[in-house]
N, CA, C and O of each residue as an XYZ file, in Angstrom:
272
protein
N      -8.739     10.898      4.159
C      -7.494     10.100      4.369
C      -6.660     10.006      3.237
O      -7.125      9.655      2.153
N      -5.288     10.328      3.411
C      -4.438     10.184      2.282
C      -4.259      8.777      2.010
O      -4.475      7.859      2.802
N      -3.787      8.677      0.653
C      -3.607      7.205      0.004
C      -2.529      6.389      0.887
O      -2.692      5.189      1.112
N      -1.555      7.020      1.315
C      -0.393      6.260      2.033
C      -1.017      5.929      3.435
O      -0.635      4.912      4.014
N      -1.903      6.695      3.970
C      -2.504      6.458      5.177
C      -3.571      5.225      5.103
O      -3.713      4.381      5.987
N      -4.207      5.281      4.021
C      -5.163      4.177      3.603
C      -4.406      3.043      3.339
O      -4.833      1.999      3.832
N      -3.448      2.995      2.720
C      -2.566      1.775      2.462
C      -2.046      1.174      3.721
O      -2.104     -0.039      3.922
N      -1.497      2.089      4.637
C      -0.998      1.426      5.909
C      -2.254      0.764      6.719
O      -2.188     -0.358      7.222
N      -3.296      1.523      6.773
C      -4.435      1.106      7.598
C      -4.853     -0.240      6.949
O      -5.034     -1.244      7.638
N      -5.006     -0.231      5.559
C      -5.575     -1.513      4.945
C      -4.671     -2.713      5.250
O      -5.188     -3.797      5.522
N      -3.256     -2.552      5.212
C      -2.270     -3.461      5.478
C      -2.555     -3.982      6.871
O      -2.753     -5.183      7.052
N      -2.578     -3.150      7.805
C      -2.816     -3.566      9.272
C      -4.209     -4.330      9.320
O      -4.302     -5.372      9.971
N      -5.258     -3.821      8.648
C      -6.636     -4.533      8.857
C      -6.534     -5.867      8.343
O      -7.098     -6.753      8.985
N      -5.830     -6.204      7.158
C      -5.712     -7.603      6.765
C      -4.552     -8.470      7.101
O      -4.394     -9.645      6.768
N      -3.768     -7.722      7.805
C      -2.461     -8.434      8.438
C      -1.333     -8.678      7.499
O      -0.686     -9.722      7.583
N      -1.057     -7.745      6.583
C      -0.064     -7.921      5.772
C       1.228     -7.105      6.268
O       1.119     -5.989      6.777
N       2.309     -7.673      6.102
C       3.564     -6.994      6.603
C       4.198     -6.312      5.243
O       4.139     -6.651      4.061
N       4.827     -5.213      5.911
C       5.475     -4.152      4.903
C       6.479     -4.874      4.027
O       6.615     -4.547      2.848
N       7.187     -5.855      4.582
C       8.305     -6.395      3.713
C       7.662     -7.297      2.613
O       8.167     -7.413      1.497
N       6.533     -7.919      2.992
C       5.950     -8.787      1.971
C       5.267     -7.971      0.847
O       5.400     -8.314     -0.328
N       4.546     -6.905      1.202
C       4.017     -6.188      0.119
C       5.065     -5.465     -0.639
O       4.941     -5.429     -1.864
N       6.022     -4.917     -0.113
C       7.206     -4.237     -0.777
C       7.868     -5.241     -1.729
O       8.183     -4.931     -2.878
N       8.057     -6.404     -1.225
C       8.794     -7.426     -2.101
C       7.934     -7.828     -3.452
O       8.428     -7.923     -4.575
N       6.563     -8.043     -3.119
C       5.661     -8.451     -4.279
C       5.416     -7.324     -5.136
O       5.051     -7.575     -6.285
N       5.563     -6.023     -4.750
C       5.370     -4.832     -5.435
C       6.812     -4.438     -6.272
O       6.881     -3.571     -7.143
N       7.821     -5.195     -5.845
C       9.109     -4.801     -6.416
C       9.425     -3.382     -6.129
O       9.732     -2.603     -7.031
N       9.349     -3.024     -4.833
C       9.680     -1.798     -4.351
C      10.715     -2.000     -3.172
O      10.448     -2.709     -2.202
N      11.856     -1.362     -3.314
C      12.728     -1.510     -2.065
C      12.195     -1.191     -0.751
O      11.503     -0.187     -0.578
N      12.499     -2.030      0.214
C      11.761     -1.992      1.495
C      11.937     -0.558      2.181
O      11.003     -0.063      2.813
N      13.118      0.069      2.040
C      13.246      1.346      2.660
C      12.317      2.385      2.013
O      11.666      3.182      2.688
N      12.285      2.333      0.562
C      11.387      3.291     -0.196
C       9.969      3.150      0.232
O       9.225      4.116      0.401
N       9.582      1.756      0.423
C       8.217      1.469      0.815
C       7.852      2.062      2.205
O       6.806      2.655      2.468
N       8.793      1.830      2.978
C       8.717      2.293      4.493
C       8.543      3.891      4.458
O       7.692      4.451      5.149
N       9.347      4.526      3.668
C       9.183      5.995      3.616
C       7.728      6.425      3.051
O       7.089      7.360      3.535
N       7.332      5.724      2.095
C       5.891      5.803      1.584
C       4.917      5.748      2.566
O       4.071      6.629      2.711
N       5.007      4.665      3.304
C       4.049      4.451      4.457
C       3.988      5.399      5.527
O       2.970      5.620      6.184
N       5.208      6.012      5.707
C       5.265      7.001      6.773
C       5.220      8.497      6.348
O       5.522      9.441      7.079
N       4.802      8.573      5.066
C       4.575      9.993      4.535
C       5.702     10.692      4.252
O       5.637     11.876      3.919
N       6.855     10.030      4.356
C       8.268     10.843      3.952
C       8.540     10.861      2.512
O       9.456     11.568      2.091
N       7.827     10.149      1.717
C       7.982     10.123      0.317
C       6.726     10.010     -0.412
O       5.925      9.153     -0.040
N       6.413     10.859     -1.529
C       5.262     10.785     -2.281
C       4.956      9.507     -2.744
O       5.866      8.764     -3.115
N       3.630      9.108     -2.774
C       3.207      7.812     -3.453
C       2.505      8.332     -4.682
O       1.521      9.072     -4.665
N       3.131      7.854     -5.774
C       2.652      8.171     -7.123
C       1.387      7.254     -7.398
O       1.205      6.213     -6.768
N       0.561      7.695     -8.345
C      -0.656      6.869     -8.794
C      -0.249      5.519     -9.394
O      -0.866      4.479     -9.164
N       0.852      5.609    -10.195
C       1.393      4.439    -10.830
C       1.976      3.376     -9.798
O       1.934      2.161     -9.992
N       2.484      3.945     -8.759
C       3.126      3.020     -7.781
C       1.862      2.377     -7.043
O       1.794      1.158     -6.887
N       0.889      3.224     -6.606
C      -0.320      2.658     -5.889
C      -0.920      1.557     -6.681
O      -1.271      0.512     -6.134
N      -1.049      1.766     -7.980
C      -1.645      0.804     -8.845
C      -0.803     -0.689     -8.811
O      -1.350     -1.788     -8.730
N       0.413     -0.483     -8.880
C       1.446     -1.735     -8.841
C       1.346     -2.208     -7.274
O       1.429     -3.419     -7.067
N       1.200     -1.467     -6.337
C       1.048     -2.012     -4.944
C      -0.253     -2.708     -4.829
O      -0.264     -3.810     -4.280
N      -1.377     -2.184     -5.294
C      -2.635     -2.950     -5.208
C      -2.655     -4.045     -6.024
O      -3.163     -5.076     -5.581
N      -2.167     -4.025     -7.217
C      -2.302     -5.134     -8.099
C      -1.351     -6.355     -7.768
O      -1.848     -7.480     -7.811
N      -0.016     -6.206     -7.440
C       0.839     -7.093     -7.209
C       1.092     -7.387     -5.672
O       1.266     -8.529     -5.247
N       1.095     -6.318     -4.921
C       1.323     -6.479     -3.344
C       0.185     -6.738     -2.576
O       0.248     -7.485     -1.600
N      -0.840     -6.195     -2.924
C      -2.196     -6.460     -2.062
C      -3.049     -7.400     -2.728
O      -3.867     -8.020     -2.048
N      -2.960     -7.624     -4.175
C      -3.802     -8.390     -4.918
C      -5.205     -8.029     -4.796
O      -6.053     -8.876     -4.514
N      -5.481     -6.822     -4.993
C      -6.851     -6.178     -4.903
C      -6.949     -5.105     -5.889
O      -6.008     -4.349     -6.131
N      -8.055     -5.043     -6.441
C      -8.243     -3.909     -7.462
C      -8.241     -2.581     -6.901
O      -8.633     -2.491     -5.738
N      -7.881     -1.546     -7.489
C      -7.717     -0.204     -6.949
C      -9.233      0.392     -6.587
O      -9.360      1.273     -5.736
N     -10.197     -0.081     -7.197
C     -11.573      0.286     -6.785
C     -11.870     -0.453     -5.500
O     -12.445      0.194     -4.626
N     -11.583     -1.626     -5.276
C     -11.862     -2.348     -4.024
C     -11.001     -1.699     -2.967
O     -11.487     -1.507     -1.853
N      -9.810     -1.362     -3.222
C      -8.896     -0.791     -2.198
C      -9.500      0.460     -1.651
O      -9.563      0.622     -0.432
N      -9.976      1.408     -2.542
C     -10.590      2.617     -1.996
C     -12.031      2.529     -1.566
O     -12.601      3.505     -1.080
N     -12.619      1.375     -1.740
C     -14.024      1.255     -1.208
C     -14.023      0.438      0.039
O     -15.047      0.227      0.688
N     -12.762     -0.044      0.376
C     -12.844     -1.043      1.669
C     -13.230     -0.128      2.858
O     -12.725      0.985      3.007
N     -14.144     -0.651      3.687
C     -14.665      0.149      4.761
C     -13.730     -0.474      6.080
O     -13.507     -1.680      6.191
N     -13.333      0.340      6.848
C     -12.579     -0.011      7.970
C     -13.537      0.068      9.293
O     -14.422      0.914      9.415
N     -13.275     -0.796     10.133
C     -14.158     -0.834     11.395
C     -13.584     -0.037     12.514
O     -14.175      0.030     13.592
């Protein structure tokens, strides 16, 4: 699973809205939407900020999350 797919799936699983995560991560909503839809590359540094500020989860926990 690609990182942006995991991100989208994680947000759905925990009930987070795109607009909230984008704002907390200090990423423009349209840019964040493009990332989640695979239309824009997701950089490692961006993913780190999204996990840290937007999702409030460590990168390790993000990648170890088990989906049902």
